[in-house]
N, CA, C and O atoms as CSV, one atom per row, in Angstrom:
chain,resi,resn,atom,element,x,y,z
A,1,MET,N,N,153.219,-97.377,27.160
A,1,MET,CA,C,152.108,-97.777,27.671
A,1,MET,C,C,151.828,-97.880,28.780
A,1,MET,O,O,152.705,-98.489,29.393
A,2,GLU,N,N,150.260,-97.304,29.931
A,2,GLU,CA,C,150.270,-98.476,30.491
A,2,GLU,C,C,149.648,-99.476,30.516
A,2,GLU,O,O,148.720,-99.579,29.713
A,3,PRO,N,N,149.926,-100.555,31.429
A,3,PRO,CA,C,149.881,-102.149,31.670
A,3,PRO,C,C,148.250,-102.314,31.859
A,3,PRO,O,O,147.837,-101.380,32.547
A,4,LEU,N,N,147.212,-103.202,31.466
A,4,LEU,CA,C,145.941,-102.985,31.433
A,4,LEU,C,C,145.970,-104.072,33.189
A,4,LEU,O,O,146.531,-105.077,33.625
A,5,ALA,N,N,145.010,-103.065,33.640
A,5,ALA,CA,C,144.481,-104.610,34.941
A,5,ALA,C,C,143.723,-105.675,34.417
A,5,ALA,O,O,143.015,-105.680,33.410
A,6,SER,N,N,144.008,-106.772,35.396
A,6,SER,CA,C,143.732,-108.220,35.027
A,6,SER,C,C,142.269,-108.236,35.593
A,6,SER,O,O,141.907,-107.820,36.693
A,7,ILE,N,N,141.231,-109.009,34.255
A,7,ILE,CA,C,139.845,-109.174,34.533
A,7,ILE,C,C,139.833,-109.318,36.195
A,7,ILE,O,O,139.529,-108.483,37.047
A,8,SER,N,N,140.213,-110.494,36.307
A,8,SER,CA,C,140.422,-111.341,38.218
A,8,SER,C,C,141.128,-110.248,38.890
A,8,SER,O,O,141.111,-110.494,40.096
A,9,GLY,N,N,141.732,-109.166,38.652
A,9,GLY,CA,C,141.986,-107.897,39.706
A,9,GLY,C,C,140.531,-107.454,39.907
A,9,GLY,O,O,139.777,-107.685,40.852
A,10,LEU,N,N,140.320,-106.728,38.728
A,10,LEU,CA,C,139.092,-106.623,38.372
A,10,LEU,C,C,137.743,-106.683,39.332
A,10,LEU,O,O,136.669,-106.082,39.316
A,11,ALA,N,N,138.373,-107.783,40.241
A,11,ALA,CA,C,137.082,-108.838,39.989
A,11,ALA,C,C,136.996,-108.734,42.009
A,11,ALA,O,O,136.021,-108.921,42.737
A,12,THR,N,N,138.284,-108.408,42.336
A,12,THR,CA,C,138.931,-108.567,43.453
A,12,THR,C,C,138.302,-107.295,44.123
A,12,THR,O,O,137.619,-107.108,45.129
A,13,GLU,N,N,138.988,-106.251,42.825
A,13,GLU,CA,C,138.869,-104.398,44.274
A,13,GLU,C,C,137.336,-104.405,44.175
A,13,GLU,O,O,136.987,-103.280,44.534
A,14,ALA,N,N,136.130,-105.218,43.822
A,14,ALA,CA,C,134.730,-105.066,43.653
A,14,ALA,C,C,134.567,-105.830,44.461
A,14,ALA,O,O,133.915,-105.247,45.327
A,15,SER,N,N,134.790,-107.040,44.825
A,15,SER,CA,C,134.246,-108.093,46.102
A,15,SER,C,C,134.676,-107.423,47.390
A,15,SER,O,O,134.168,-107.922,48.395
A,16,ARG,N,N,135.972,-105.818,47.697
A,16,ARG,CA,C,135.951,-105.701,48.914
A,16,ARG,C,C,134.715,-105.000,49.187
A,16,ARG,O,O,134.175,-104.985,50.293
A,17,ARG,N,N,134.274,-104.409,48.131
A,17,ARG,CA,C,132.896,-102.849,48.900
A,17,ARG,C,C,131.316,-104.533,49.227
A,17,ARG,O,O,131.099,-105.687,48.855
A,18,PRO,N,N,130.730,-103.496,50.101
A,18,PRO,CA,C,129.804,-104.472,50.788
A,18,PRO,C,C,128.463,-104.598,50.010
A,18,PRO,O,O,127.962,-103.770,49.248
A,19,ILE,N,N,128.020,-105.754,50.353
A,19,ILE,CA,C,126.661,-105.391,48.603
A,19,ILE,C,C,125.894,-104.127,49.889
A,19,ILE,O,O,125.787,-103.900,51.094
A,20,GLY,N,N,125.418,-103.468,48.111
A,20,GLY,CA,C,124.858,-102.351,48.980
A,20,GLY,C,C,125.046,-100.922,48.393
A,20,GLY,O,O,124.342,-99.991,48.002
A,21,TRP,N,N,126.714,-101.314,48.574
A,21,TRP,CA,C,127.325,-99.616,48.996
A,21,TRP,C,C,126.588,-99.198,47.969
A,21,TRP,O,O,125.980,-98.238,48.442
A,22,GLN,N,N,126.192,-99.346,46.620
A,22,GLN,CA,C,126.155,-98.495,45.574
A,22,GLN,C,C,124.410,-97.861,46.308
A,22,GLN,O,O,124.146,-96.685,46.060
A,23,VAL,N,N,123.259,-98.763,47.230
A,23,VAL,CA,C,122.323,-98.758,47.333
A,23,VAL,C,C,122.646,-97.177,48.665
A,23,VAL,O,O,122.224,-96.127,48.181
A,24,GLN,N,N,123.118,-97.046,49.731
A,24,GLN,CA,C,123.838,-96.223,50.836
A,24,GLN,C,C,124.195,-95.041,50.085
A,24,GLN,O,O,123.609,-93.958,50.112
A,25,LEU,N,N,125.319,-95.389,49.342
A,25,LEU,CA,C,125.505,-93.627,48.147
A,25,LEU,C,C,124.632,-93.350,48.164
A,25,LEU,O,O,124.519,-92.331,48.844
A,26,ARG,N,N,123.285,-93.853,47.548
A,26,ARG,CA,C,121.810,-92.818,47.103
A,26,ARG,C,C,120.938,-92.610,48.239
A,26,ARG,O,O,120.248,-91.591,48.241
A,27,VAL,N,N,120.891,-93.132,48.861
A,27,VAL,CA,C,120.330,-93.422,50.038
A,27,VAL,C,C,121.001,-91.308,50.782
A,27,VAL,O,O,120.429,-90.219,50.779
A,28,ASP,N,N,122.883,-91.938,51.435
A,28,ASP,CA,C,123.052,-90.923,51.496
A,28,ASP,C,C,122.601,-89.817,51.235
A,28,ASP,O,O,121.986,-89.002,51.921
A,29,TYR,N,N,123.122,-89.819,49.621
A,29,TYR,CA,C,123.394,-88.387,48.830
A,29,TYR,C,C,121.326,-87.705,49.228
A,29,TYR,O,O,121.105,-86.541,49.562
A,30,VAL,N,N,120.232,-88.734,49.066
A,30,VAL,CA,C,118.690,-87.790,48.861
A,30,VAL,C,C,118.769,-87.740,50.635
A,30,VAL,O,O,118.227,-86.711,51.038
A,31,VAL,N,N,119.080,-88.236,51.279
A,31,VAL,CA,C,119.024,-87.617,52.838
A,31,VAL,C,C,119.318,-86.400,53.133
A,31,VAL,O,O,118.408,-85.629,53.437
A,32,ASN,N,N,120.419,-86.048,53.111
A,32,ASN,CA,C,121.345,-85.007,52.778
A,32,ASN,C,C,120.721,-83.993,52.306
A,32,ASN,O,O,120.580,-82.944,52.935
A,33,LYS,N,N,120.175,-84.256,50.862
A,33,LYS,CA,C,119.217,-83.821,49.830
A,33,LYS,C,C,118.310,-82.955,50.035
A,33,LYS,O,O,118.197,-81.750,49.809
A,34,VAL,N,N,117.231,-84.304,50.825
A,34,VAL,CA,C,116.008,-83.711,51.737
A,34,VAL,C,C,116.005,-82.845,53.060
A,34,VAL,O,O,115.027,-82.253,53.517
A,35,MET,N,N,117.364,-82.884,53.626
A,35,MET,CA,C,118.145,-82.268,54.839
A,35,MET,C,C,117.826,-81.037,54.728
A,35,MET,O,O,117.134,-80.394,55.517
A,36,GLN,N,N,118.491,-80.537,53.405
A,36,GLN,CA,C,118.987,-79.326,52.889
A,36,GLN,C,C,117.279,-78.758,52.880
A,36,GLN,O,O,117.011,-78.067,53.863
A,37,THR,N,N,116.366,-78.931,52.094
A,37,THR,CA,C,115.519,-78.448,51.555
A,37,THR,C,C,114.288,-78.555,52.211
A,37,THR,O,O,113.408,-77.830,51.746
A,38,HIS,N,N,113.932,-79.378,53.323
A,38,HIS,CA,C,112.525,-80.075,54.047
A,38,HIS,C,C,112.674,-80.159,55.856
A,38,HIS,O,O,111.981,-80.695,56.721
A,39,ARG,N,N,113.880,-79.380,55.888
A,39,ARG,CA,C,114.013,-79.485,57.792
A,39,ARG,C,C,113.128,-78.525,58.183
A,39,ARG,O,O,112.689,-77.496,57.670
A,40,GLY,N,N,112.927,-79.256,59.481
A,40,GLY,CA,C,111.900,-78.038,60.236
A,40,GLY,C,C,110.356,-78.815,59.561
A,40,GLY,O,O,109.497,-78.966,60.430
A,41,GLN,N,N,110.107,-79.115,58.681
A,41,GLN,CA,C,108.591,-79.739,58.392
A,41,GLN,C,C,108.177,-80.208,58.613
A,41,GLN,O,O,109.050,-81.062,58.766
A,42,SER,N,N,107.413,-80.630,58.873
A,42,SER,CA,C,106.947,-81.945,59.265
A,42,SER,C,C,106.976,-83.257,58.717
A,42,SER,O,O,107.020,-83.507,57.512
A,43,GLU,N,N,106.953,-84.010,59.557
A,43,GLU,CA,C,107.576,-85.791,59.122
A,43,GLU,C,C,106.851,-86.600,57.667
A,43,GLU,O,O,107.438,-87.379,56.916
A,44,ASP,N,N,105.746,-86.242,57.590
A,44,ASP,CA,C,104.792,-87.016,56.968
A,44,ASP,C,C,105.851,-86.052,55.391
A,44,ASP,O,O,106.622,-86.737,54.720
A,45,VAL,N,N,105.668,-84.484,55.069
A,45,VAL,CA,C,105.990,-83.773,54.133
A,45,VAL,C,C,107.878,-84.234,53.972
A,45,VAL,O,O,108.602,-84.150,52.980
A,46,VAL,N,N,108.127,-84.608,55.066
A,46,VAL,CA,C,110.314,-84.785,54.808
A,46,VAL,C,C,109.259,-86.281,54.310
A,46,VAL,O,O,108.928,-86.240,53.125
A,47,LYS,N,N,108.946,-87.040,54.795
A,47,LYS,CA,C,109.150,-88.552,54.979
A,47,LYS,C,C,108.685,-88.885,53.173
A,47,LYS,O,O,109.363,-89.688,52.533
A,48,GLN,N,N,108.227,-88.610,52.925
A,48,GLN,CA,C,107.149,-87.838,51.243
A,48,GLN,C,C,109.220,-87.411,50.710
A,48,GLN,O,O,110.204,-88.139,50.844
A,49,ALA,N,N,109.157,-86.543,50.359
A,49,ALA,CA,C,109.944,-86.230,50.285
A,49,ALA,C,C,110.949,-86.992,49.680
A,49,ALA,O,O,111.357,-87.000,48.519
A,50,ILE,N,N,111.478,-88.026,51.281
A,50,ILE,CA,C,112.364,-88.719,51.372
A,50,ILE,C,C,112.069,-90.115,50.097
A,50,ILE,O,O,112.817,-90.920,49.542
A,51,GLN,N,N,110.911,-89.898,50.059
A,51,GLN,CA,C,110.564,-91.488,49.490
A,51,GLN,C,C,110.565,-91.318,47.817
A,51,GLN,O,O,110.891,-92.076,46.903
A,52,ASP,N,N,109.941,-89.697,47.881
A,52,ASP,CA,C,109.948,-89.789,46.303
A,52,ASP,C,C,111.678,-89.866,45.687
A,52,ASP,O,O,112.071,-90.411,44.655
A,53,GLN,N,N,112.460,-89.139,46.697
A,53,GLN,CA,C,113.925,-89.287,45.753
A,53,GLN,C,C,114.343,-90.351,45.425
A,53,GLN,O,O,115.030,-90.673,44.456
A,54,LEU,N,N,113.656,-91.308,46.781
A,54,LEU,CA,C,114.595,-92.316,46.768
A,54,LEU,C,C,114.463,-93.357,45.529
A,54,LEU,O,O,115.096,-94.279,45.012
A,55,ARG,N,N,113.360,-92.704,45.387
A,55,ARG,CA,C,112.448,-94.088,43.977
A,55,ARG,C,C,112.733,-93.614,42.207
A,55,ARG,O,O,112.693,-94.301,41.186
A,56,VAL,N,N,113.083,-91.851,42.465
A,56,VAL,CA,C,113.746,-91.306,41.134
A,56,VAL,C,C,115.006,-91.718,41.490
A,56,VAL,O,O,115.755,-90.904,40.948
A,57,TYR,N,N,115.678,-92.532,42.102
A,57,TYR,CA,C,117.460,-92.962,41.880
A,57,TYR,C,C,117.478,-94.673,42.221
A,57,TYR,O,O,118.458,-95.294,42.632
A,58,GLY,N,N,116.032,-95.272,41.912
A,58,GLY,CA,C,115.521,-95.900,41.804
A,58,GLY,C,C,115.601,-97.560,42.916
A,58,GLY,O,O,115.717,-98.714,42.505
A,59,VAL,N,N,115.516,-97.203,43.972
A,59,VAL,CA,C,116.046,-96.966,45.382
A,59,VAL,C,C,114.650,-98.078,45.723
A,59,VAL,O,O,113.688,-97.817,45.001
A,60,VAL,N,N,114.458,-99.062,46.544
A,60,VAL,CA,C,113.167,-99.223,47.347
A,60,VAL,C,C,113.145,-98.492,48.088
A,60,VAL,O,O,114.357,-98.306,48.198
A,61,PRO,N,N,112.581,-97.665,48.962
A,61,PRO,CA,C,112.301,-97.014,50.586
A,61,PRO,C,C,111.806,-98.303,51.752
A,61,PRO,O,O,110.779,-98.953,51.946
A,62,ASN,N,N,113.767,-98.193,52.624
A,62,ASN,CA,C,113.118,-99.133,54.082
A,62,ASN,C,C,112.044,-98.313,54.903
A,62,ASN,O,O,112.348,-97.286,55.511
A,63,ASN,N,N,110.667,-98.878,54.876
A,63,ASN,CA,C,109.709,-97.560,55.838
A,63,ASN,C,C,110.674,-97.340,57.029
A,63,ASN,O,O,111.297,-96.279,57.076
A,64,ARG,N,N,110.805,-98.089,57.802
A,64,ARG,CA,C,111.869,-98.013,59.019
A,64,ARG,C,C,112.769,-96.594,59.017
A,64,ARG,O,O,112.712,-95.601,59.743
A,65,GLN,N,N,113.700,-96.975,57.775
A,65,GLN,CA,C,114.426,-96.630,58.202
A,65,GLN,C,C,114.032,-95.056,57.140
A,65,GLN,O,O,115.110,-94.488,56.972
A,66,VAL,N,N,112.927,-94.288,56.461
A,66,VAL,CA,C,112.851,-93.185,55.838
A,66,VAL,C,C,111.684,-92.305,57.064
A,66,VAL,O,O,111.498,-91.089,57.088
A,67,SER,N,N,110.788,-93.728,58.338
A,67,SER,CA,C,111.352,-92.883,59.261
A,67,SER,C,C,111.698,-91.677,59.994
A,67,SER,O,O,111.252,-90.549,60.206
A,68,GLN,N,N,112.773,-92.475,60.311
A,68,GLN,CA,C,114.149,-92.383,61.287
A,68,GLN,C,C,114.511,-91.234,60.589
A,68,GLN,O,O,114.456,-90.227,61.294
A,69,TYR,N,N,114.799,-91.082,59.647
A,69,TYR,CA,C,115.844,-90.075,58.939
A,69,TYR,C,C,114.628,-88.668,58.658
A,69,TYR,O,O,114.961,-87.513,58.397
A,70,ALA,N,N,113.317,-89.138,58.791
A,70,ALA,CA,C,112.319,-88.277,58.964
A,70,ALA,C,C,112.335,-87.090,59.739
A,70,ALA,O,O,112.596,-85.897,59.588
A,71,THR,N,N,111.894,-88.005,60.780
A,71,THR,CA,C,112.046,-87.676,62.694
A,71,THR,C,C,113.056,-86.628,62.356
A,71,THR,O,O,112.839,-85.471,61.998
A,72,ALA,N,N,114.247,-87.261,62.539
A,72,ALA,CA,C,115.514,-86.392,62.499
A,72,ALA,C,C,115.353,-85.385,62.113
A,72,ALA,O,O,115.416,-84.389,62.834
A,73,ILE,N,N,114.942,-85.335,60.094
A,73,ILE,CA,C,115.103,-83.882,59.564
A,73,ILE,C,C,114.001,-82.551,60.452
A,73,ILE,O,O,114.067,-81.432,60.962
A,74,SER,N,N,113.104,-83.603,60.174
A,74,SER,CA,C,112.015,-82.373,61.241
A,74,SER,C,C,112.459,-81.553,62.495
A,74,SER,O,O,112.435,-80.333,62.656
A,75,ALA,N,N,112.811,-82.406,63.223
A,75,ALA,CA,C,113.229,-82.390,64.268
A,75,ALA,C,C,114.702,-81.186,64.180
A,75,ALA,O,O,114.905,-80.818,65.337
A,76,LEU,N,N,115.429,-80.702,63.487
A,76,LEU,CA,C,116.025,-79.572,62.713
A,76,LEU,C,C,115.016,-78.197,62.521
A,76,LEU,O,O,113.916,-77.936,62.035
A,77,PRO,N,N,116.022,-77.565,63.159
A,77,PRO,CA,C,115.787,-75.698,62.669
A,77,PRO,C,C,116.020,-75.552,62.158
A,77,PRO,O,O,117.221,-75.712,61.945
A,78,GLN,N,N,114.467,-74.607,60.483
A,78,GLN,CA,C,114.988,-74.422,59.004
A,78,GLN,C,C,115.895,-73.255,58.917
A,78,GLN,O,O,116.227,-72.264,59.568
A,79,LEU,N,N,116.187,-73.986,57.552
A,79,LEU,CA,C,117.501,-72.934,57.927
A,79,LEU,C,C,117.162,-71.574,57.163
A,79,LEU,O,O,116.304,-71.615,56.282
A,80,PRO,N,N,117.922,-70.141,57.521
A,80,PRO,CA,C,117.628,-68.709,57.327
A,80,PRO,C,C,117.567,-69.051,55.489
A,80,PRO,O,O,118.248,-69.781,54.768
A,81,PRO,N,N,116.566,-68.253,55.259
A,81,PRO,CA,C,116.840,-67.819,53.242
A,81,PRO,C,C,118.624,-67.359,52.908
A,81,PRO,O,O,119.535,-66.609,53.258
A,82,ALA,N,N,118.350,-68.152,52.230
A,82,ALA,CA,C,119.576,-67.528,51.676
A,82,ALA,C,C,119.759,-66.498,50.848
A,82,ALA,O,O,118.886,-66.450,49.981
A,83,GLY,N,N,120.894,-65.312,50.761
A,83,GLY,CA,C,120.444,-64.462,50.606
A,83,GLY,C,C,121.364,-62.947,51.272
A,83,GLY,O,O,120.884,-61.822,51.130
């Protein structure tokens, strides 16, 4: 039988991660997802898609950051249809 980790060991492990790391993971996931579905569309459409998806995951969008992502994603060429 494996020995159990001490509570203090778990607290130390969690403290190595920066504050907000889960939020950043959610932002990265949403941006990648929107990049696949909305690239090449207008900035307003991309921005709204990012904001809507972030709210689904419980993240309050940072407007400046969302605008930067929307600008970059809208500048990308659209992907050809799969098939």
